[in-house]
Steps between C-alpha positions, in 0.01 A plus 500: 500500500219282354353562156163583656649769720707640210188537286315669785779752549514566125126563488516741794789691342314526169189637667704747702679614184169558324384722783825695486469551126138603535608786723809584296322753285388698801849484649651625172254787489593602852871466429474725195399796716659410830795735480523723809489824299193396299317379811582821685381712207171312475443527876566873486258544212234299682534723806492827303212379278657657192567359158859425400618698196807419291640587159702235316723538195515879486790593266783718620455756224245639256577697185314828451321448170596130497302177507275399787648264759311241708477397865247337737290647781408236762228549762519231770237437768665333800240633741205316656235678293398561139570839341391713206743750351589737220863470377707813440863588425682815607788634289736764637842635407761647730438858389122465538451613141357180351139548385230264380537636145860371494411130494249243380389213724328183377385199699364149447285315753517118519330365187426850370621731225745788521332823614625853556518636852373849582596772742344427838193716558516771761845640420716207388699716258664699780479283811813521718689662207436175316270340244243257638348260245189289547517158332142539392257749345304797627133545429307817422443557871875528562523170688652167393253282313355203687667247271847616610456412866685174575468251785766276655392231745701404807809298414484600132678751279443695180777573249463784251733544204613858440693671223622858509645736239633854549457783250801674338429804722517302827753641747821296514661362813406291801137402553291234672175309477309397813202259535178644643151364567176647623354204691219404735464194723187290453279365774523120525120459504354778283801528267456878504769755599538553874597865434552746217850369431828687470826541311809294577840549342817295540789718391759254629370243252505739207783520249748769407608551139659759269337683210763534227526690174435314177816331374637428846559141601405342832769548761726193512566336831875441554596146588844389620709302254675178594879499492693214342683224680824598671814450293798331673816710519831314525757635744854372438750481787865412430706344779874497417727227643881530501749210496864612576798314334853436621646760263290771645305536182140507601254308294154645517197286420172687532190293556165657411172401652170632382194526721185615322250701699147584386389857547139604428524843342307703250820647348852373582824691449825304549808671641826305500781561751837325524653477846678167541867494614719193537815497713774244440788437741798280416716369785692205354820694405446825681375669190332831575130498542309516178168677490339437165155644454219361295165644409169318554177632359222519754204661329214607721153586375328816620123500446275794420128422510279694262131564574266291281331693223120516527307298246176625351174319576152530357344502848240775524312443824317760704648631823350612831276802530708791632226762448251577779154383391192548717155347505273666238310806614248509217127484554408138585293319238153368583441126519143399419326184631435389141871522420590300812251224419626471143868497604441239772306274263774522239770417758301204639441356154867540413608324821261211433627457145859504626420241766345268242791524256781586738624143561850483359731216402642479852154446648424221254834328558468509878142370490598220262797397714287498814232289335757251369659454842158467662403224255830323563444513875148360471624225267767399750245469780268291277784258420585475869137425593468226233826338614379497858165348398676228299721410793203480735300290254 
């Protein structure tokens, strides 16, 4: 292959590589969410036009009268439209005796300060034999204040930090917390609610936990222990050999051979048995048959496997919700146009700020690599063109 053709091929490869790298970021973004389960979940949410609600990091136990413990409430908009919403949390125990007075709920919005949640207006202290908390405030008119209405644009999410503490009088035993929102879809043109909104509640994505008395420790999770390496057990087998003499006096020469065998056991108990018999027969002088006996030890190991003892672990993760929890039945709150406009403006400004500062190290590296390869490709073509011109001149 000529030098000219080699340079041409190199330039083409470099340009192709730059194009590939330019699109690498988009490919990586797609690959990060291309798992079948995630894609199916997003498609389902888009069809149902509901927000996705999840709780992350809920502990497996709370101490009545103990310190507050934290987790995160995530509201994800995988639909095709923007939404406004009010975030709520429902707490319920198995006996249905947990009341709002038995716990304190605090929350922190992105970039905000810690605030104290209140009982949801319209009967949140006894809804579904549970306690329904609004992550917001209630005005003098009995409705949530306009500042507490939040907006989440399509393809975006909002994460709220939460911390919860139970009073010393809180009923002990199994309980659960479930994410709830009162949400309304916004029109794509007017950016106003298309209806009055409604409650949605995802009990399957809630978290089950245990309220324990003060002084109790979180329940350890047993983990199997690893057994040691198997110890070899030697099994000895004696094989007697007999050499008769002319005088009829048998001479017995035992020969022992040892064959070790490895047995993987948790506990080994050796039991030895002796069962070897040698028979000698002399025929040179007609001496009567001699039958000397010799003993050979042939120990055999009998194994008894013991169950591994559980080891304690500090794992204290929440479990599934095994308590029936229904959608709230309280009086729906009112959403005012002024609150919607303010929430939408705040969400838009936040998304713009994130877009301007959201470029990470990976984005910079990929862009730099693509630019470097593109420059190299252009340089190769320039050298090729100059060489061709020189040859023609």
